[in-house]
Short mmCIF file of the C-alpha atoms (twelve columns), coordinates in Angstrom:
data_MODEL
# 
_entry.id   MODEL 
# 
loop_
_atom_site.group_PDB 
_atom_site.id 
_atom_site.type_symbol 
_atom_site.label_atom_id 
_atom_site.label_alt_id 
_atom_site.label_comp_id 
_atom_site.label_asym_id 
_atom_site.label_seq_id 
_atom_site.Cartn_x 
_atom_site.Cartn_y 
_atom_site.Cartn_z 
_atom_site.pdbx_PDB_model_num 
ATOM 1   C CA . MET A 1   17.535  5.925  3.312   1 
ATOM 2   C CA . ARG A 2   14.567  3.677  2.797   1 
ATOM 3   C CA . PHE A 3   11.043  4.468  3.862   1 
ATOM 4   C CA . GLN A 4   7.769   2.335  4.016   1 
ATOM 5   C CA . VAL A 5   4.811   3.973  2.316   1 
ATOM 6   C CA . ARG A 6   1.242   2.697  2.500   1 
ATOM 7   C CA . GLU A 7   -0.500  2.442  -0.882  1 
ATOM 8   C CA . LYS A 8   -3.449  4.698  -1.341  1 
ATOM 9   C CA . ILE A 9   -2.336  7.566  0.841   1 
ATOM 10  C CA . PHE A 10  -5.407  9.689  0.782   1 
ATOM 11  C CA . SER A 11  -8.633  8.645  2.359   1 
ATOM 12  C CA . PHE A 12  -11.008 10.934 4.204   1 
ATOM 13  C CA . GLY A 13  -9.837  11.904 7.630   1 
ATOM 14  C CA . ASP A 14  -6.995  9.512  7.527   1 
ATOM 15  C CA . ASP A 15  -3.680  10.809 9.019   1 
ATOM 16  C CA . PHE A 16  -0.857  8.253  9.127   1 
ATOM 17  C CA . THR A 17  2.917   8.042  9.341   1 
ATOM 18  C CA . ILE A 18  5.632   7.052  6.919   1 
ATOM 19  C CA . LYS A 19  8.149   4.946  8.535   1 
ATOM 20  C CA . ASP A 20  11.881  4.456  8.030   1 
ATOM 21  C CA . GLU A 21  13.286  0.982  7.263   1 
ATOM 22  C CA . MET A 22  13.620  0.312  10.927  1 
ATOM 23  C CA . GLY A 23  9.908   0.869  11.445  1 
ATOM 24  C CA . ASN A 24  10.300  4.259  13.203  1 
ATOM 25  C CA . ASP A 25  7.893   6.924  12.526  1 
ATOM 26  C CA . PHE A 26  9.471   9.535  10.299  1 
ATOM 27  C CA . PHE A 27  6.903   11.686 8.592   1 
ATOM 28  C CA . ILE A 28  3.197   12.447 9.125   1 
ATOM 29  C CA . ILE A 29  0.706   12.870 6.358   1 
ATOM 30  C CA . ARG A 30  -2.668  14.633 6.932   1 
ATOM 31  C CA . GLY A 31  -5.389  14.720 4.352   1 
ATOM 32  C CA . LYS A 32  -7.940  17.549 4.163   1 
ATOM 33  C CA . VAL A 33  -11.491 16.357 4.602   1 
ATOM 34  C CA . PHE A 34  -14.434 17.704 2.608   1 
ATOM 35  C CA . SER A 35  -12.156 19.593 0.004   1 
ATOM 36  C CA . LEU A 36  -12.462 19.531 -3.647  1 
ATOM 37  C CA . GLY A 37  -9.398  17.765 -5.050  1 
ATOM 38  C CA . ASP A 38  -6.711  16.070 -3.056  1 
ATOM 39  C CA . LYS A 39  -5.033  18.256 -0.426  1 
ATOM 40  C CA . LEU A 40  -2.197  16.716 1.713   1 
ATOM 41  C CA . GLN A 41  0.270   17.946 4.172   1 
ATOM 42  C CA . LEU A 42  3.679   16.291 4.968   1 
ATOM 43  C CA . PHE A 43  4.936   17.029 8.461   1 
ATOM 44  C CA . ASN A 44  8.130   15.920 10.217  1 
ATOM 45  C CA . MET A 45  7.774   14.270 13.565  1 
ATOM 46  C CA . SER A 46  8.126   17.625 15.359  1 
ATOM 47  C CA . GLY A 47  4.822   18.783 13.643  1 
ATOM 48  C CA . GLU A 48  6.577   21.244 11.253  1 
ATOM 49  C CA . GLU A 49  4.903   21.392 7.888   1 
ATOM 50  C CA . LEU A 50  7.587   20.381 5.221   1 
ATOM 51  C CA . PHE A 51  5.333   20.260 1.938   1 
ATOM 52  C CA . TYR A 52  1.729   20.970 1.015   1 
ATOM 53  C CA . ILE A 53  0.319   19.082 -1.975  1 
ATOM 54  C CA . GLU A 54  -2.704  20.279 -3.918  1 
ATOM 55  C CA . GLN A 55  -4.514  18.809 -6.918  1 
ATOM 56  C CA . LYS A 56  -5.439  21.158 -9.656  1 
ATOM 57  C CA . LEU A 57  -8.950  20.672 -10.739 1 
ATOM 58  C CA . LEU A 58  -10.648 20.770 -14.145 1 
ATOM 59  C CA . ARG A 59  -7.739  19.271 -16.024 1 
ATOM 60  C CA . MET A 60  -7.860  16.713 -18.656 1 
ATOM 61  C CA . LEU A 61  -5.036  14.752 -16.867 1 
ATOM 62  C CA . PRO A 62  -3.979  14.810 -13.328 1 
ATOM 63  C CA . GLU A 63  -1.910  17.796 -12.240 1 
ATOM 64  C CA . TYR A 64  -0.484  18.531 -8.807  1 
ATOM 65  C CA . THR A 65  1.370   21.324 -7.250  1 
ATOM 66  C CA . ILE A 66  3.830   20.758 -4.419  1 
ATOM 67  C CA . PHE A 67  4.403   23.853 -2.067  1 
ATOM 68  C CA . LYS A 68  7.009   24.603 0.510   1 
ATOM 69  C CA . ASN A 69  6.403   27.493 3.036   1 
ATOM 70  C CA . GLY A 70  3.552   28.617 0.864   1 
ATOM 71  C CA . ASN A 71  5.392   28.803 -2.330  1 
ATOM 72  C CA . PRO A 72  5.122   26.394 -5.271  1 
ATOM 73  C CA . VAL A 73  8.207   24.382 -5.702  1 
ATOM 74  C CA . ALA A 74  7.057   21.731 -8.196  1 
ATOM 75  C CA . LEU A 75  4.381   20.907 -10.687 1 
ATOM 76  C CA . VAL A 76  3.642   17.227 -11.442 1 
ATOM 77  C CA . LYS A 77  1.590   16.445 -14.607 1 
ATOM 78  C CA . LYS A 78  0.628   13.135 -16.071 1 
ATOM 79  C CA . LYS A 79  0.937   13.056 -19.865 1 
ATOM 80  C CA . VAL A 80  -0.209  10.228 -22.116 1 
ATOM 81  C CA . ALA A 81  2.575   8.919  -24.011 1 
ATOM 82  C CA . PHE A 82  2.818   6.328  -27.084 1 
ATOM 83  C CA . PHE A 83  3.550   3.549  -24.756 1 
ATOM 84  C CA . GLY A 84  1.709   4.144  -21.408 1 
ATOM 85  C CA . SER A 85  1.813   7.306  -19.386 1 
ATOM 86  C CA . LYS A 86  4.586   9.763  -18.545 1 
ATOM 87  C CA . PHE A 87  4.984   12.236 -15.683 1 
ATOM 88  C CA . ILE A 88  6.372   15.720 -16.215 1 
ATOM 89  C CA . ILE A 89  7.937   17.203 -13.122 1 
ATOM 90  C CA . GLU A 90  8.903   20.801 -13.131 1 
ATOM 91  C CA . SER A 91  10.766  21.674 -9.993  1 
ATOM 92  C CA . GLU A 92  13.067  24.194 -8.269  1 
ATOM 93  C CA . TYR A 93  15.053  21.178 -7.083  1 
ATOM 94  C CA . GLY A 94  16.161  20.033 -10.557 1 
ATOM 95  C CA . TYR A 95  14.691  18.272 -13.660 1 
ATOM 96  C CA . TYR A 96  13.035  14.991 -12.527 1 
ATOM 97  C CA . GLU A 97  11.771  12.013 -14.651 1 
ATOM 98  C CA . ILE A 98  10.071  8.819  -13.845 1 
ATOM 99  C CA . GLU A 99  11.527  5.596  -15.370 1 
ATOM 100 C CA . GLY A 100 10.077  2.075  -15.087 1 
ATOM 101 C CA . LYS A 101 6.571   1.012  -14.305 1 
ATOM 102 C CA . PRO A 102 4.969   3.375  -11.810 1 
ATOM 103 C CA . PHE A 103 1.544   1.640  -12.064 1 
ATOM 104 C CA . ASN A 104 3.217   -1.509 -10.659 1 
ATOM 105 C CA . TYR A 105 5.089   0.468  -8.053  1 
ATOM 106 C CA . ASN A 106 8.546   -0.392 -9.560  1 
ATOM 107 C CA . PHE A 107 10.164  2.683  -10.899 1 
ATOM 108 C CA . SER A 108 13.047  5.079  -10.344 1 
ATOM 109 C CA . ILE A 109 13.081  8.840  -9.917  1 
ATOM 110 C CA . MET A 110 15.734  10.427 -12.087 1 
ATOM 111 C CA . LYS A 111 17.191  13.914 -11.492 1 
ATOM 112 C CA . ASN A 112 19.371  15.249 -14.128 1 
ATOM 113 C CA . ASN A 113 19.793  11.684 -15.531 1 
ATOM 114 C CA . ASN A 114 20.881  10.191 -12.249 1 
ATOM 115 C CA . VAL A 115 18.859  7.905  -10.151 1 
ATOM 116 C CA . VAL A 116 17.962  9.717  -6.879  1 
ATOM 117 C CA . ALA A 117 15.132  7.172  -5.579  1 
ATOM 118 C CA . THR A 118 13.810  3.776  -6.235  1 
ATOM 119 C CA . VAL A 119 10.330  2.730  -5.579  1 
ATOM 120 C CA . SER A 120 9.425   -0.936 -5.216  1 
ATOM 121 C CA . LYS A 121 6.889   -3.243 -3.723  1 
ATOM 122 C CA . GLU A 122 9.617   -5.797 -3.317  1 
ATOM 123 C CA . PHE A 123 11.424  -3.973 -0.633  1 
ATOM 124 C CA . PHE A 124 8.643   -4.883 1.815   1 
ATOM 125 C CA . SER A 125 6.392   -7.974 1.978   1 
ATOM 126 C CA . PHE A 126 3.249   -6.167 3.039   1 
ATOM 127 C CA . SER A 127 0.541   -6.193 0.330   1 
ATOM 128 C CA . ASP A 128 -0.305  -2.467 0.681   1 
ATOM 129 C CA . THR A 129 3.097   -1.142 1.462   1 
ATOM 130 C CA . TYR A 130 5.996   -0.289 -0.874  1 
ATOM 131 C CA . GLY A 131 9.511   1.036  -0.193  1 
ATOM 132 C CA . VAL A 132 11.095  4.168  -1.229  1 
ATOM 133 C CA . ASP A 133 14.948  4.149  -1.244  1 
ATOM 134 C CA . ILE A 134 16.210  7.703  -1.500  1 
ATOM 135 C CA . SER A 135 19.728  8.951  -1.991  1 
ATOM 136 C CA . ASP A 136 21.294  10.608 1.030   1 
ATOM 137 C CA . ASN A 137 21.967  13.891 -0.733  1 
ATOM 138 C CA . GLU A 138 18.224  14.376 -1.689  1 
ATOM 139 C CA . ASP A 139 15.561  16.207 0.254   1 
ATOM 140 C CA . TYR A 140 13.754  13.104 1.619   1 
ATOM 141 C CA . GLY A 141 10.626  15.195 2.294   1 
ATOM 142 C CA . PHE A 142 10.489  16.361 -1.208  1 
ATOM 143 C CA . ILE A 143 11.061  12.880 -2.819  1 
ATOM 144 C CA . ILE A 144 8.318   11.475 -0.573  1 
ATOM 145 C CA . ALA A 145 5.900   14.292 -1.723  1 
ATOM 146 C CA . LEU A 146 6.746   13.335 -5.291  1 
ATOM 147 C CA . VAL A 147 5.982   9.675  -4.614  1 
ATOM 148 C CA . ILE A 148 2.858   10.623 -2.819  1 
ATOM 149 C CA . VAL A 149 1.636   12.594 -5.861  1 
ATOM 150 C CA . ILE A 150 2.548   9.632  -8.122  1 
ATOM 151 C CA . ASP A 151 0.527   7.389  -5.802  1 
ATOM 152 C CA . GLN A 152 -2.488  9.568  -5.861  1 
ATOM 153 C CA . ILE A 153 -2.376  9.643  -9.725  1 
ATOM 154 C CA . ILE A 154 -2.117  5.831  -9.766  1 
ATOM 155 C CA . HIS A 155 -5.221  5.368  -7.593  1 
ATOM 156 C CA . ASP A 156 -7.135  8.101  -9.414  1 
ATOM 157 C CA . ASP A 157 -6.514  6.220  -12.690 1 
ATOM 158 C CA . ARG A 158 -7.869  3.021  -11.242 1 
ATOM 159 C CA . LYS A 159 -11.099 4.496  -10.002 1 
# 
């Protein structure tokens, strides 16, 4: 399934929706205002919290934890590699890697060496929107949560 995601997810008090490829609202994102570090919640359209994302502070490089039902299910860290940056994703859902150019919004999310999602600005013509195409056998909410974390890291680096 393909989703439309707006660049720079987090801004103060900004709640918004992630749409499916037909333009229908599919997920709701809520950011916590006046908090230290990024804190975001991902809800389904019924208002049920699917995932909670929290930035860990006082780290040399960005680090985020993704929670489900109050329990940590993934840790996403940015590492500096010889050529560019690399993301380390430790998850209860499997071993994930990012391949491609995340800072240009053209990359794949690999799980156990298989492509499970593709992120591209080419999917949609809007300048501040990119597409996320997720395999049907993946948890859409979890993959969207990963993409949100990567989006946050991209924009933190550009500040």
